[in-house]
N, C-alpha and C positions, 0 to 999 in steps of 0.2 A: 618906301610906301608904308604908312602906318595902317594897321588893320585892327578893327574892333573885334574882340574875341569874347564870346559868351562861354562861361564855364571853363576858364583857362586851366592849364595844367598846374597841379598842386605845387610841384617843386619850383616852378617859375614864379608863382605867386609868393611863396615863402621866401625865395631869394630876394625879391624886390622889397617885400615888407621888412625883412631883416636889414637890408641895405639902408632903409629909411628909418630904422629904429622902432618899428612897430611890432606888437606881439604876434606870434605865430603858433603858440602852443595849442590853441583850440581849433586851428584850421584843419579841416578834413575835406575829403573829396565831396562829402555831402554838402558842406557849406558852399562849395564852389558852384553849386547849381544856380545860385543867384549872384554870382560875381561877374564882373566885366573887366576886360583889360584892353590895353592898346599896346601894340608892339610890332615888331617885324622879325625876320629870321635871327637877328642878333639877340633878341630877348624882349622882355616886357619893359615898356616905358612908364606905364601907369596902370593902376588897378583900383577898383572900388567894389565893395560887397554889400549885400543886404541880408538881413535875417528877417523873414516875414512872420508876423504874428497877427493874422486877421487884418484889421484895419489899421494896425500899427506896424512899424518896421524899424529896425536898427540899421542905420547907415554906418558901415564900418570899413576899416582897412583901406581908407583912401590914401594912396601913396603914388607919388610921381618921382621918378629917378632924378637925382640932382641935375643931370645933364639936360633934362626936359622940363624943368620948372620955369615958371614965368612965360609959358607959351600958350596958356589957356587950356591945357590938357586936363588939369584938375577940375576946372569949371565944366568942361565937356563931360567928363566922367560922372560928376555929380548930377548934371542935367539928364544924362542917360539913365542913371539909377532912379532918379525921381520919376521919369516917364514910365519906366518899367514898373516901379512900385505902384504908381497910379493905375496902370493897366491891370495890376494884380488886386486892386481893391483897397490899397493902402490909402489912408486919409491923413496920417500924421507920421512923419519921419523923425526919429530921435537919433542922437549921436553923442559920443563922449570924445573930448579932445583935450590934450594938454598943451598944444602949440598952435592950433589953427582956428581958434575962435573968431578972430578978426576976418579971416577968409570966409568962414561960414556965415558970419553976420552979413557980409556983402552979398551973400546968396539968399538972404531972406530968413535965415535961422535966428532964433532968439534963445537966450539963456533961460533956464528954469531950474528950480530946486530939484535935486535928485529924488527927494521924498515925494515929488509929484509924478514920478515916472509910473506908467502903467505896470501892473504886476508882471506881465509877460516880458517887458523890457528889463525890469529889476531882476528877473530870473535868469537872464543871460549870463554866460561866463564872463563876457567882456565887462558888463555892468557890475557884477558881484565880486569878481576876482581880479581881472586883468588890468583894468584901468584904475589908477589911484583915486582916492576920494577927493584929491585936489583937482581932478579933471573937471572941465566945464561941461555941463550937461545942457544940450540944446534941442530944440524942436522946430519943425516947420510943418505947417498945415498945407497939405497938397490940395490944389483946386484944379479940377478939369477945366480946360479952356473951351470945352464943347458944351458946357451947361448953359 
């Protein structure tokens, strides 16, 4: 049975991110307040995080264990993060990726120039230090379906 977990344990998140080749050096228990994971007693299968900055947020650390890829889990985690972000007043979600731009394009994200990033996003460790300049910078405008 897969369980969705809010604010997952730091060591479990770091283990999965490292397994998937994603950076962990800036992950702290404070970051995990806006992280979601899916897993069971054996460990985490997937994780996604948000850094909230008013009406903008950075979607980060989306990782699905190799054994659980191509099951729709990544799409579910992104949808959960988007719903949560919208409930927190976020209107635009930004992300950086070196490998998953086609995946995010299918989910409604579009590429944009890094120079157009809001200053709060440019100030994040992920944007300014962790992700290479060759990363694709993407955005999605969030729209409430209840408007």
